[in-house]
N, C-alpha and C positions, 0 to 999 in steps of 0.2 A: 448502409452505412449506421453505427450504433448512433443511438441518441445520447446526448448530454445533457446533466442534468443541474440543475441551479442548487448548490449545496444548501443556501439559506432558506428557500423555498420549497426545496424536494420537488421542484417542477423542471420539466424539461425546458430547456433552455439553448436555442441554437449558435449564440455567439459567445458560448463560455469559453476561454483558450484551453487550447490542448493543455493535460495534464502535466506533460514535462516542461512546459512555458511557466506552469504555476510554483509558488513557494508555498510551505506550510506556514501555518500562523498560528498567535496564540488563540487557544481554545481554552474559555472560560468554564470554570468548574458548574455543573448544571445545566450547560448547552444541552439542547438535545442532539441526540444522533441521527445519522442517517437513516431515512424509512428503508423498508425490505425493498421496494421496487425501485429506488435510486441505488440501492446496494446492488441488486440483479443488472442494473443498466451498466454500473461501470464495470461489474463482472465480466461482461460480454466484450467490455474493450481490453480487459487484462488478462491474457492469455497465461492460463496454468494456475491463476488464484482462485481457491476456494473458501467459501464463507464456513464458519461453523454453525451450528443446528440453531443457536441461540442468535445468530446474527451479530456477536459482538466483537468477533476479531477475522480478520482473512489471514490465510497462510498459504505457502508454496512452497515444495522441495525441490531444490536445483541440483542436478548432476553432475560430476565431473568427473576427469581420467584419474588424477590422484590427490594427494594431500597438499602439495603445492600449489595446484589450481584453485581446491576449495580455501584454502587460508587467504590466497590473493582476491578472490571472492568477498570472504569476509571483511576482508580489508577495506575494498572499494565501498561495500555497504555500509561500513562503518563512518567515512569519511563522508558519503552523502546523509548519513544519520547526522553529524556533527555538524555538516553546512546547513540541513533542513530543521535542526533543532526538533528532530522527531524520530527517535529510538525503537526499533524494532527489538523483539525477542530474536536472538539468532542461536541456533544450535547446529553444531556440526560435527562432522568424523571425517576419514579418511577420505572419502569421495562423494560426499553430499553434503548439504546445507538446508537447514529448512529455518524460513524467516515467519515469522507471525506479529502480523500488524493488529494494532487496537489504539484507541486514544484513551490511557488511563483515566483524564478528567473527567470523560461522560462516561465511562465503562462501556464502551461501545465503538462505534466505527464514524468516522468523521471526514471530511473533504483531505485533510491531511494522509488519512491512512491510501486514500487512493492514489493521490500525488507519489507518496512514497513507493507504492506499488510499482506505478508506472515508471519511476524514474530507476527503482530496483531492475526491472527488467529491461531497460535500456541500457544497464553496464554489460548485457550480452548479445544485444543487437550488432 
């Protein structure tokens, strides 16, 4: 079973709710981002997401059969982003969509990025 991390302390915590049950929260400018071991623990739980070499963002490319499916997915991601008030970078074409997540206030990764990644993955489950 994957280990879940307490984001405020960057330490393992067994009773942290599932990412899908959490909500994105406001993060003050200057807040420290997640540390590398915490990011790696989350990525083990988040199928298909990769981290950049500087650990400042995560990304995933989704493949679809056609443009209609791709745009439908982009619209669904946009709805989740609006609801969570955490907005990814979305780049899409005919049959694929690349999502990039980072927390701009801290110029790195936060719990919000992990929550969004889980909720975006859940759109296709």
